C-alpha positions in Angstrom: 64.3 145.5 -71.5 65.7 147.3 -74.0 68.6 145.8 -76.5 71.5 147.9 -76.7 72.5 147.1 -80.0 74.9 145.5 -81.4 75.1 142.6 -78.9 77.3 139.5 -78.8 76.8 135.9 -77.7 79.0 133.0 -78.5 80.8 133.8 -81.8 77.8 135.6 -83.2 76.6 139.6 -83.2 73.1 141.0 -83.6 72.9 144.5 -84.4 69.0 145.5 -84.5 69.7 148.9 -85.9 71.2 147.5 -89.3 69.0 144.3 -88.9 72.1 141.9 -89.4 73.0 138.8 -87.9 77.0 138.1 -88.3 78.8 135.1 -87.6 82.8 134.2 -88.0 82.2 134.2 -91.7 80.2 137.0 -92.4 76.6 138.1 -92.4 73.9 135.3 -92.0 70.5 135.3 -93.9 67.5 135.1 -91.7 63.9 136.1 -93.0 62.3 139.0 -91.7 60.0 137.3 -89.1 62.8 134.8 -87.9 65.2 137.9 -87.2 62.4 139.6 -85.3 61.8 136.5 -83.3 65.5 136.2 -82.6 65.2 139.9 -81.3 62.4 139.2 -79.0 63.9 136.1 -77.6 67.2 138.1 -76.8 65.4 141.2 -75.8 63.4 139.2 -73.1 66.1 136.4 -72.3 65.5 136.6 -68.4 62.4 134.9 -69.0 60.3 132.0 -71.2 58.3 133.4 -73.8 54.8 131.7 -74.5 54.0 130.5 -77.4 50.7 132.6 -77.3 52.8 135.8 -76.5 55.1 135.4 -79.3 52.3 134.8 -81.9 50.5 137.9 -80.8 53.9 140.0 -81.0 54.7 138.7 -84.5 51.4 138.4 -85.9 49.0 140.9 -84.3 45.4 140.5 -85.0 46.4 137.8 -87.4 45.6 133.8 -87.2 48.6 131.5 -88.0 48.9 128.0 -87.2 51.5 127.1 -84.7 53.8 125.5 -86.9 54.9 128.8 -88.5 56.7 129.5 -85.0 58.3 126.2 -84.7 59.4 126.8 -88.3 61.1 130.3 -87.5 62.7 128.5 -84.3 64.2 126.0 -86.7 65.5 128.6 -89.1 67.2 130.6 -86.1 68.9 127.2 -84.7 70.1 126.4 -88.5 71.7 130.0 -88.8 73.2 129.7 -85.1 74.4 126.0 -85.7 72.3 125.2 -82.5 71.2 121.8 -81.2 67.8 121.7 -79.9 68.5 118.7 -77.6 71.6 120.4 -76.4 70.7 124.2 -76.8 73.6 126.9 -76.6 71.3 129.5 -77.4 67.5 128.7 -77.9 65.9 126.5 -75.3 62.8 124.8 -75.6 60.3 124.9 -72.4 57.9 122.1 -73.6 54.4 122.9 -73.9 55.2 126.6 -72.9 57.4 128.3 -75.4 61.0 129.5 -75.6 63.8 131.0 -74.0 67.1 132.6 -74.9 69.9 130.8 -73.0 73.1 132.1 -74.2 75.4 134.7 -72.7 74.7 138.1 -74.3 77.3 141.0 -73.9 77.3 144.4 -75.1 78.6 144.6 -78.5 80.5 147.9 -78.3 82.8 146.1 -75.6 86.4 145.5 -77.0 86.6 142.1 -79.1 89.1 139.5 -77.3 92.3 139.3 -79.2 92.3 136.5 -81.4 95.8 136.4 -82.7 96.0 133.3 -80.6 92.9 131.7 -81.7 93.5 128.2 -83.2 91.9 127.2 -86.7 90.6 123.4 -86.8 89.3 121.0 -89.6 88.8 117.5 -90.5 90.1 115.8 -93.5 88.3 113.0 -95.0 89.4 111.5 -98.4 90.9 114.9 -99.5 87.9 116.7 -98.6 88.6 119.4 -95.7 85.6 119.8 -93.2 86.0 123.2 -91.1 85.1 123.2 -87.6 83.8 126.5 -86.1 84.3 127.9 -82.8 81.7 126.2 -80.1 80.2 122.7 -80.5 79.9 120.6 -83.7 78.0 117.1 -83.5 79.5 114.5 -85.7 76.7 112.2 -87.0 74.7 110.3 -89.6 71.8 112.0 -91.4 71.0 114.9 -88.6 70.5 118.4 -89.6 73.3 120.9 -88.4 76.0 118.1 -87.9 79.0 116.8 -89.4 77.5 114.4 -91.5 79.2 110.9 -92.2 77.1 108.8 -94.4 78.0 105.4 -92.8 75.5 102.6 -91.3 78.5 102.2 -88.8 78.3 105.9 -87.8 75.1 106.7 -85.0 72.8 109.6 -86.0 74.7 111.6 -83.0 77.8 109.9 -83.0 80.2 112.5 -81.1 80.9 116.0 -80.0 83.8 118.1 -81.1 84.3 121.2 -78.8 86.5 124.1 -80.2 87.4 126.9 -77.9 90.1 129.8 -78.2 93.1 128.0 -77.4 92.0 123.8 -77.7 89.9 121.6 -79.1 88.3 118.3 -77.3 86.0 115.3 -78.9 83.8 113.4 -76.5 81.9 110.2 -77.5 78.1 110.5 -77.3 77.1 106.7 -76.6 77.6 105.6 -79.9 77.0 102.1 -81.0 80.4 101.5 -82.3 82.7 104.2 -80.8 84.9 107.0 -81.3 88.7 106.4 -81.5 91.8 108.8 -81.2 95.1 107.1 -82.5 93.5 103.5 -82.1 92.3 104.3 -78.5 88.5 104.2 -77.4 87.4 107.5 -76.2 85.6 107.3 -73.0 85.5 110.8 -71.7 86.3 114.4 -73.2 89.9 113.8 -74.7 92.1 116.7 -75.9 92.9 116.7 -79.6 96.4 117.5 -80.8 97.4 118.3 -84.7 97.6 115.0 -86.9 95.7 113.0 -84.6 93.8 110.1 -86.4 89.8 109.8 -85.4 87.9 106.9 -86.3 84.1 107.4 -86.1 82.6 103.9 -86.6 84.3 102.7 -89.3 85.0 106.3 -91.0 88.7 107.4 -90.5 89.4 111.4 -90.4 92.5 113.5 -89.7 92.4 116.1 -87.1 94.5 119.3 -88.1 95.1 122.4 -85.8 97.0 125.5 -86.6 97.6 128.4 -84.6 96.1 131.8 -85.7 97.6 134.6 -87.8 101.2 135.9 -85.8 102.6 139.2 -86.6 105.3 139.6 -89.3 109.0 139.4 -87.8 111.0 142.4 -88.0 114.4 142.0 -89.5 117.4 143.3 -88.1 121.0 143.2 -89.6 121.5 140.3 -87.0 119.2 138.1 -88.6 120.1 139.0 -92.1 122.5 136.8 -93.8 
C-alpha cells in the first residue's frame, strides 16, 4: 500500500513529504525512528506488523534489543494521547506485533467545518485543564491522563469523551465513584456547561463554550 500524503486520523494529520505530525495545537515532535514507525503502521494498516518485520525495516542489518521498538511505540502513543488498554490508533497484538487501528482519510479532502465545534475545559483550584477532542482519562499517577493527586482517585477513574458538539463523562469502575451535580454516574452522561464534577473527593467544574462565530453585520435597524 502506498501512503498518499498528507493523511488525517482523528484530530491528527501526518505528512510524509514534510515529515510532520500535526495535532490541534500545531506540530508534534517525534524522533526520526518513531516517525518512520508511525508511517509504517499507517501505510500497512490493513494488517498486524510483526515485531521482527518492524525491526528489519527500521534497523536493517542491525541488532537492537526489543525494548527499542517498545520505546518507539510508547513515544507515538504519548504524542497521539493514545491509551494502550483502550487504543484509538495503535493496537498491540500481544506476542506478535502492532497494528494501526484508526480511521485514515485523505488529507487533501475538505476539512469539516469547525465553526460550531465546542471548546471544553475543567477548572480546579483556579487552574484550567484543557480537554482535547476525543478521549481523556481522569485518574491518579497514570501517564497520558488528566492526573489528580488524591488517594481517593483511582488510577483510571473516569473517561471524558469530547466530540464535535458534545461531551460525556463515564465512570471506569472506580472505587469511590464519579458524581455530576451530586448524582453518581452509572453510565455515560452528557455534560453541560457549569456542571460540578466530583472525582473521588476532588471537585472540578466543567466548562464548555461554543466555537468562534462570525461577526454580525450592523444595519441601520440595529444601530441606535
